[in-house]
C-alpha positions as CSV (number, residue, x, y, z in Angstrom):
1,M,8.5,27.8,3.8
2,S,9.8,24.2,3.8
3,G,8.2,21.4,5.8
4,D,11.3,19.3,5.3
5,T,13.9,21.4,7.2
6,T,15.1,19.1,10.0
7,V,17.7,19.1,12.8
8,G,18.9,15.7,14.0
9,R,16.5,12.9,13.1
10,R,13.0,13.6,11.8
11,W,12.4,17.0,13.4
12,I,10.3,19.4,11.2
13,Q,11.3,22.9,12.1
14,E,8.5,24.9,10.3
15,W,4.9,23.8,10.0
16,D,2.0,25.9,8.8
17,P,-0.9,23.7,7.5
18,E,-3.2,26.8,7.2
19,D,-0.9,28.1,4.4
20,R,-2.6,26.6,1.3
21,D,0.6,26.7,-0.7
22,F,2.6,24.9,1.9
23,W,-0.1,22.4,2.5
24,E,-0.4,21.4,-1.2
25,R,3.3,21.4,-1.7
26,T,4.6,19.3,1.3
27,G,2.1,19.5,4.1
28,R,-0.6,17.1,2.9
29,R,1.8,14.3,2.1
30,T,3.7,14.6,5.4
31,A,0.6,14.9,7.4
32,N,-1.1,11.8,5.8
33,R,2.1,9.7,6.2
34,N,2.1,10.5,9.9
35,L,-1.6,9.8,10.2
36,V,-1.2,6.3,8.7
37,F,1.4,5.2,11.2
38,S,-0.3,7.0,14.1
39,V,-3.5,5.0,13.3
40,L,-1.5,1.7,13.4
41,S,0.1,2.4,16.7
42,E,-3.1,3.7,18.3
43,H,-4.9,0.6,16.9
44,I,-2.6,-1.7,18.8
45,G,-2.9,0.5,21.9
46,F,-6.7,0.1,21.9
47,S,-6.4,-3.6,21.5
48,I,-4.1,-3.9,24.5
49,W,-6.3,-1.5,26.5
50,S,-9.3,-3.7,25.8
51,L,-7.4,-6.9,26.4
52,W,-9.3,-7.9,29.6
53,S,-12.6,-7.5,27.9
54,V,-11.7,-10.7,26.1
55,M,-9.5,-12.3,28.8
56,V,-12.6,-12.6,31.1
57,L,-14.3,-14.7,28.4
58,F,-11.5,-17.3,29.0
59,M,-12.0,-17.2,32.8
60,G,-14.3,-20.1,33.5
61,P,-15.3,-21.6,36.9
62,K,-11.7,-22.7,37.6
63,Y,-10.6,-19.1,38.0
64,G,-13.1,-18.6,40.9
65,I,-14.1,-15.1,39.9
66,D,-17.8,-14.1,40.0
67,P,-19.5,-11.7,37.5
68,A,-19.1,-8.7,39.9
69,G,-15.4,-9.4,40.2
70,K,-15.1,-9.6,36.4
71,F,-16.8,-6.3,35.9
72,F,-14.4,-4.7,38.3
73,L,-11.5,-6.3,36.5
74,V,-12.4,-4.8,33.2
75,A,-13.0,-1.5,34.9
76,M,-9.4,-1.2,36.0
77,P,-7.9,-0.5,32.5
78,T,-10.4,2.3,32.0
79,L,-9.4,3.9,35.3
80,V,-5.7,3.8,34.6
81,G,-6.1,4.7,31.0
82,A,-7.9,7.9,31.9
83,F,-5.2,9.0,34.3
84,V,-2.3,8.3,32.0
85,R,-3.8,10.3,29.2
86,I,-2.7,13.6,30.8
87,P,1.0,12.8,31.0
88,Y,0.8,11.1,27.5
89,T,-0.6,14.4,26.1
90,V,2.2,16.4,27.7
91,A,4.8,13.9,26.4
92,V,4.1,14.9,22.8
93,A,5.2,18.4,23.4
94,R,8.1,17.3,25.6
95,F,9.6,14.6,23.5
96,G,8.1,14.9,20.1
97,G,5.1,13.1,18.5
98,R,7.2,10.5,16.6
99,N,9.5,9.8,19.6
100,W,6.6,9.4,22.0
101,T,4.7,7.2,19.6
102,V,7.7,4.8,19.6
103,V,8.0,4.8,23.4
104,S,4.3,4.4,24.0
105,A,4.1,1.5,21.6
106,L,7.0,-0.3,23.3
107,L,5.4,0.3,26.7
108,L,2.6,-2.0,25.6
109,L,4.9,-4.9,25.9
110,L,4.7,-4.6,29.7
111,P,0.9,-5.5,30.0
112,A,1.1,-8.0,27.2
113,L,4.0,-10.0,28.6
114,A,2.5,-9.7,32.1
115,A,-0.9,-11.1,31.0
116,A,0.8,-13.9,29.1
117,Y,2.6,-14.9,32.4
118,V,-0.3,-14.8,34.8
119,M,-3.3,-16.0,32.7
120,E,-4.0,-19.3,34.3
121,P,-6.3,-20.7,37.1
122,G,-4.8,-20.3,40.5
123,T,-3.5,-16.8,40.0
124,S,-4.8,-14.5,42.7
125,Y,-7.4,-11.9,42.0
126,T,-5.1,-9.1,43.2
127,T,-2.5,-10.2,40.6
128,F,-5.2,-10.1,37.9
129,L,-6.2,-6.6,39.0
130,V,-2.6,-5.3,38.9
131,V,-2.0,-6.8,35.4
132,A,-5.3,-5.4,34.1
133,A,-4.3,-2.0,35.5
134,L,-1.1,-2.2,33.4
135,T,-3.2,-2.5,30.2
136,G,-4.4,1.1,30.9
137,L,-1.2,2.2,29.3
138,G,-2.9,1.4,26.0
139,G,-5.5,4.0,26.8
140,G,-2.9,6.7,27.0
141,N,-1.8,6.1,23.4
142,F,-5.1,7.6,22.2
143,A,-4.4,11.0,23.9
144,S,-0.9,11.4,22.6
145,S,-1.9,10.2,19.1
146,M,-4.8,12.7,18.9
147,T,-2.7,15.6,20.2
148,N,0.0,14.8,17.7
149,I,-2.3,14.5,14.7
150,N,-4.3,17.6,15.7
151,A,-1.1,19.7,15.1
152,F,-0.5,18.2,11.6
153,F,-3.8,19.2,9.9
154,P,-5.4,22.5,8.9
155,Q,-8.6,23.5,10.6
156,H,-11.0,22.5,7.8
157,R,-9.4,19.0,7.8
158,K,-9.2,18.3,11.5
159,G,-12.7,16.7,11.8
160,W,-11.8,14.1,9.1
161,A,-8.2,13.5,10.3
162,L,-9.1,13.2,14.0
163,G,-12.1,11.0,13.2
164,L,-10.0,8.7,11.0
165,N,-7.2,8.6,13.6
166,A,-9.5,7.8,16.4
167,G,-11.7,5.5,14.4
168,G,-8.7,3.4,13.2
169,G,-7.6,3.2,16.8
170,N,-11.1,2.3,18.1
171,I,-11.2,-0.6,15.6
172,G,-8.5,-2.2,17.9
173,V,-11.4,-3.1,20.2
174,P,-13.4,-5.3,17.8
175,V,-10.3,-6.7,16.2
176,I,-8.9,-8.2,19.4
177,Q,-12.4,-9.5,20.1
178,L,-12.4,-11.2,16.7
179,V,-8.9,-12.6,17.5
180,A,-10.3,-14.0,20.8
181,L,-13.3,-15.5,18.9
182,A,-10.9,-17.2,16.5
183,V,-8.8,-18.6,19.4
184,I,-11.9,-19.8,21.3
185,T,-13.3,-21.4,18.2
186,W,-10.2,-23.2,17.1
187,A,-8.2,-23.8,20.3
188,G,-10.9,-23.6,23.0
189,A,-11.5,-21.3,26.0
190,A,-8.4,-22.7,27.8
191,S,-5.9,-21.0,25.4
192,P,-5.8,-17.3,26.3
193,R,-2.1,-17.0,25.8
194,L,-2.5,-17.5,22.0
195,V,-4.1,-14.0,21.9
196,L,-1.0,-12.5,23.5
197,G,1.2,-14.5,21.1
198,I,-0.4,-12.7,18.2
199,Y,-0.2,-9.2,19.7
200,I,3.3,-9.1,21.2
201,P,5.0,-9.2,17.7
202,L,2.5,-6.6,16.4
203,I,3.6,-4.2,19.2
204,V,7.2,-4.4,18.0
205,V,6.1,-3.9,14.4
206,A,4.1,-0.8,15.2
207,A,7.0,0.8,17.2
208,T,9.5,0.0,14.4
209,L,7.3,1.6,11.7
210,A,6.7,4.7,13.8
211,A,10.4,5.1,14.3
212,L,11.1,4.8,10.5
213,F,8.2,6.8,9.0
214,M,6.9,9.4,11.5
215,D,8.1,13.0,12.3
216,N,8.3,15.3,15.2
217,L,7.0,18.9,14.9
218,A,9.4,21.4,16.5
219,P,6.7,24.1,16.8
220,V,4.8,21.8,19.1
221,K,7.8,21.1,21.3
222,N,7.8,22.8,24.8
223,D,4.2,23.7,24.6
224,T,3.7,22.0,28.0
225,G,2.5,25.3,29.6
226,A,-0.7,25.0,27.6
227,L,-1.9,22.2,29.9
228,G,-2.3,24.5,32.9
229,E,-4.0,27.2,30.8
230,V,-6.5,24.8,29.2
231,L,-7.4,23.4,32.7
232,R,-8.7,26.9,33.5
233,E,-11.0,27.0,30.4
234,R,-14.6,26.2,31.2
235,H,-15.1,24.7,27.7
236,T,-12.5,22.0,28.6
237,W,-14.7,20.7,31.3
238,L,-18.0,21.2,29.4
239,M,-16.6,19.2,26.5
240,S,-15.3,16.6,28.9
241,V,-18.8,15.9,30.1
242,L,-20.0,15.4,26.5
243,Y,-17.1,13.1,25.7
244,I,-18.0,11.0,28.8
245,G,-21.3,10.5,27.1
246,T,-19.9,9.5,23.7
247,F,-16.4,7.9,24.1
248,G,-17.1,6.8,27.7
249,S,-20.1,4.9,26.4
250,F,-18.2,3.4,23.5
251,I,-15.3,2.1,25.6
252,G,-17.4,1.1,28.6
253,F,-19.9,-0.8,26.5
254,S,-17.0,-2.4,24.6
255,F,-15.4,-3.7,27.7
256,A,-18.7,-4.8,29.4
257,F,-20.8,-6.2,26.5
258,G,-19.5,-9.7,26.6
259,L,-20.0,-10.0,30.4
260,V,-23.6,-8.6,30.1
261,L,-24.4,-11.3,27.5
262,Q,-23.0,-14.0,29.7
263,T,-24.5,-12.8,32.9
264,Q,-27.9,-11.6,31.9
265,F,-28.6,-13.8,28.9
266,G,-26.6,-16.9,29.8
267,R,-24.4,-16.9,26.7
268,T,-21.4,-19.2,26.7
269,P,-17.9,-17.7,26.1
270,L,-18.1,-18.7,22.4
271,Q,-21.6,-17.4,22.0
272,A,-20.6,-14.1,23.6
273,A,-17.5,-13.8,21.5
274,Q,-19.5,-14.2,18.4
275,L,-21.6,-11.2,19.2
276,T,-19.4,-8.7,21.1
277,F,-17.3,-7.5,18.2
278,V,-20.1,-6.3,15.9
279,G,-21.1,-3.1,17.9
280,P,-17.5,-1.9,18.5
281,L,-16.6,-2.5,14.9
282,L,-19.6,-0.5,13.6
283,G,-18.9,2.3,16.1
284,S,-15.3,2.4,15.1
285,L,-16.0,2.5,11.4
286,I,-18.5,5.3,11.6
287,R,-16.4,7.6,13.8
288,P,-14.7,9.3,10.8
289,L,-18.2,10.0,9.4
290,G,-19.0,11.8,12.6
291,G,-16.0,14.1,12.1
292,R,-16.9,14.5,8.4
293,L,-20.5,15.5,9.2
294,A,-19.3,17.9,11.9
295,D,-16.9,19.5,9.3
296,R,-20.0,20.0,7.1
297,W,-22.8,20.8,9.5
298,G,-21.1,21.8,12.7
299,G,-20.1,19.5,15.6
300,A,-22.7,20.8,18.1
301,R,-25.7,20.0,15.7
302,I,-24.5,16.5,15.1
303,T,-23.7,15.9,18.7
304,L,-27.1,17.1,19.9
305,W,-29.0,14.8,17.5
306,N,-26.6,12.0,18.4
307,F,-27.4,12.2,22.1
308,A,-31.1,12.3,21.3
309,G,-30.6,9.1,19.3
310,M,-28.6,7.5,22.1
311,A,-31.4,8.2,24.5
312,A,-33.9,6.6,22.1
313,A,-31.7,3.5,21.7
314,T,-31.3,3.2,25.5
315,L,-35.1,3.1,25.8
316,V,-35.1,0.1,23.4
317,V,-32.3,-1.6,25.5
318,L,-34.3,-0.9,28.7
319,Y,-37.3,-2.6,27.3
320,A,-35.3,-5.5,26.0
321,S,-33.5,-5.9,29.3
322,S,-36.7,-5.9,31.3
323,Q,-38.3,-8.5,28.9
324,R,-35.1,-10.6,28.5
325,S,-35.4,-10.3,24.7
326,L,-32.0,-11.0,23.3
327,P,-32.7,-10.0,19.6
328,V,-34.2,-6.6,20.6
329,F,-31.4,-6.1,23.1
330,L,-28.8,-6.7,20.4
331,A,-30.5,-4.3,18.0
332,G,-30.7,-1.6,20.6
333,F,-27.2,-2.1,21.9
334,T,-25.7,-2.2,18.5
335,T,-27.4,1.1,17.7
336,L,-25.9,2.6,20.9
337,F,-22.4,1.6,19.7
338,V,-23.0,3.2,16.3
339,L,-24.2,6.4,17.7
340,A,-21.4,6.5,20.3
341,G,-18.9,6.2,17.5
342,L,-20.6,8.9,15.5
343,G,-20.6,11.2,18.5
344,N,-17.0,10.5,19.2
345,G,-16.1,12.1,15.9
346,S,-18.5,15.1,16.2
347,T,-17.5,16.0,19.8
348,Y,-13.8,15.9,19.0
349,K,-14.3,18.1,16.0
350,M,-15.9,20.7,18.4
351,I,-12.6,21.1,20.3
352,P,-10.4,22.8,17.8
353,V,-13.3,24.8,16.5
354,I,-14.0,26.2,20.0
355,F,-10.4,27.4,20.4
356,E,-10.2,28.7,16.9
357,A,-13.3,30.8,17.6
358,K,-11.7,32.1,20.8
359,A,-8.5,32.9,18.8
360,Q,-10.6,35.0,16.4
361,N,-11.9,36.9,19.4
362,R,-8.3,37.5,20.6
363,I,-7.6,39.1,17.2
364,A,-10.7,41.2,17.2
365,Q,-10.7,42.3,20.9
366,L,-7.0,42.3,21.8
367,G,-5.4,43.1,18.5
368,E,-3.3,40.0,18.5
369,S,-1.6,39.0,15.3
370,A,-3.2,36.2,13.3
371,E,-0.1,34.1,13.5
372,R,0.1,34.4,17.2
373,A,-3.6,33.6,17.7
374,A,-3.3,30.6,15.4
375,G,-0.4,29.3,17.5
376,W,-2.4,29.8,20.7
377,S,-5.4,27.9,19.2
378,R,-3.2,25.0,18.1
379,R,-1.5,24.8,21.6
380,M,-4.8,25.0,23.5
381,S,-6.7,22.5,21.3
382,G,-3.9,20.1,21.4
383,A,-3.8,20.2,25.2
384,A,-7.6,20.1,25.5
385,V,-7.7,17.0,23.3
386,G,-5.6,15.2,26.0
387,V,-7.5,16.5,29.0
388,I,-11.0,15.9,27.5
389,G,-9.9,12.4,26.3
390,A,-8.7,11.6,29.8
391,V,-11.9,12.7,31.5
392,G,-14.0,11.1,28.8
393,A,-12.3,7.8,29.4
394,L,-13.6,7.8,33.0
395,G,-17.0,7.2,31.4
396,G,-15.9,3.7,30.7
397,L,-15.1,3.2,34.4
398,F,-18.5,4.6,35.4
399,I,-20.3,2.3,33.0
400,N,-18.6,-0.9,34.3
401,L,-19.1,0.1,37.9
402,A,-22.8,0.8,37.1
403,F,-23.2,-2.6,35.6
404,R,-21.4,-4.2,38.6
405,Q,-23.7,-2.5,41.1
406,S,-26.7,-3.2,38.9
407,F,-26.1,-6.9,38.8
408,L,-25.2,-7.1,42.4
409,T,-28.4,-5.5,43.6
410,A,-30.9,-6.3,40.9
411,G,-29.4,-9.3,39.1
412,T,-29.9,-7.5,35.8
413,G,-28.5,-4.5,33.9
414,T,-31.8,-2.6,33.8
415,P,-31.1,-0.1,36.6
416,A,-27.7,0.7,34.9
417,F,-29.5,1.4,31.6
418,A,-31.9,3.7,33.3
419,A,-29.0,5.7,34.7
420,F,-27.4,5.9,31.2
421,L,-30.7,7.3,29.8
422,V,-30.6,10.2,32.3
423,A,-26.9,10.9,31.5
424,Y,-27.7,11.2,27.7
425,A,-30.5,13.6,28.4
426,V,-28.2,15.8,30.5
427,C,-25.6,15.7,27.7
428,A,-28.1,16.7,25.1
429,A,-29.4,19.6,27.2
430,L,-25.8,20.8,27.8
431,T,-25.0,20.7,24.1
432,W,-28.0,22.8,23.2
433,A,-27.6,25.3,26.1
434,V,-23.9,26.0,25.6
435,Y,-23.1,25.3,21.9
436,L,-26.3,25.9,20.0
437,R,-28.3,28.5,21.9
438,R,-25.2,30.7,21.9
439,P,-25.6,32.6,25.2
440,T,-23.4,35.5,26.0
441,G,-19.8,34.4,26.6
442,T,-19.8,31.6,24.0
443,P,-17.1,32.3,21.4
444,A,-18.5,33.4,18.1
445,P,-17.6,31.2,15.2
446,A,-14.7,32.3,13.0
447,P,-15.4,33.1,9.4
448,A,-14.4,30.3,7.1
449,K,-15.4,28.8,3.8
450,E,-16.8,25.7,5.5
451,P,-19.1,25.7,8.5
452,V,-17.0,26.0,11.6
453,S,-19.7,26.2,14.3
454,A,-18.9,23.8,17.2
């Protein structure tokens, strides 16, 4: 089998990463090359998606927008980003992973150019909402990128590959916050367009490199029917709930952290910018470790302990919020970011494992061939990645709306943190009940040389 047989431009016709010989001969090199440029494109996508988490730091009194309005403004990209993840997932099968990476990268020019045009006092709040909604396109990049990379790697490497792909993308959040910090420090809070001046050329670079160095996988093409099938799988929705708890927390906190510091602790834009990037950076860097730990110990075990840790960290944040203790608040919130990043990696590792286990059941119970079952598992896990990523992103919307309501009614974020604590307890209970207790109906793990329990 040759992984280099192509038709037209950069279409790989045969791809079997589970074949050790193929993987060592050509698969590993090709998969890693696609991973590198996928990370770059997704990184820029995350930066644009989180653009308004830093733009609001530039919006002083002259803009006439209160804290509640700003929380709603940063919630808009998460809402749009969640909904576009479904069509972005389908686009990989319809157009090819490389082709869609190029298109999705170029689409980022729309929100970037629009923000550069409107970012000044006197612009209506409605206009800001529309432009903020456009940045949701950057959230779609994650779903298509993860679906694409999922197809390139063998089962025992998916946790690492998906964790690295997602972690490299997630780092786009703290990086754009660092860029904003540099702009505010050197040019002042009246120069938001400088941030866009840096990112617009980077978008073009990412699209160009994807066009030159990435590949399309023909076996993935026209797998759009998997979406309807995966929507009928109960594990799709159960895993979506868990991903709301991990990724929803990461992206929601990333977007809201600077506003919380300004609103509850009275930090200036510069002081807030100096603090906001640390948590998202650590959470992004540790995400591949979550996948690696899940590869070794099982995603469900890591995810369960992760939610327990997030609940404990939320208790610390609740105490600090009620006492107005900024040092304790920062320690607890940073821990939340780290655990959310770790959980992102472990929950995503669970997805291909669940469908691989169900594929083994199809072989044992239905007499299906191993090759056909493997193809079904790949199609289903790829589609599930997109759906779960879409629903999980809604967690970011919930978090920002919770903060908005909390500050409107109580003048503090304490009620919102109490709600988050309950949510993490529910996620922990769900993980244990479905994926560790192994009641009847849960797919049995497939035999493998490495632990493959979800």
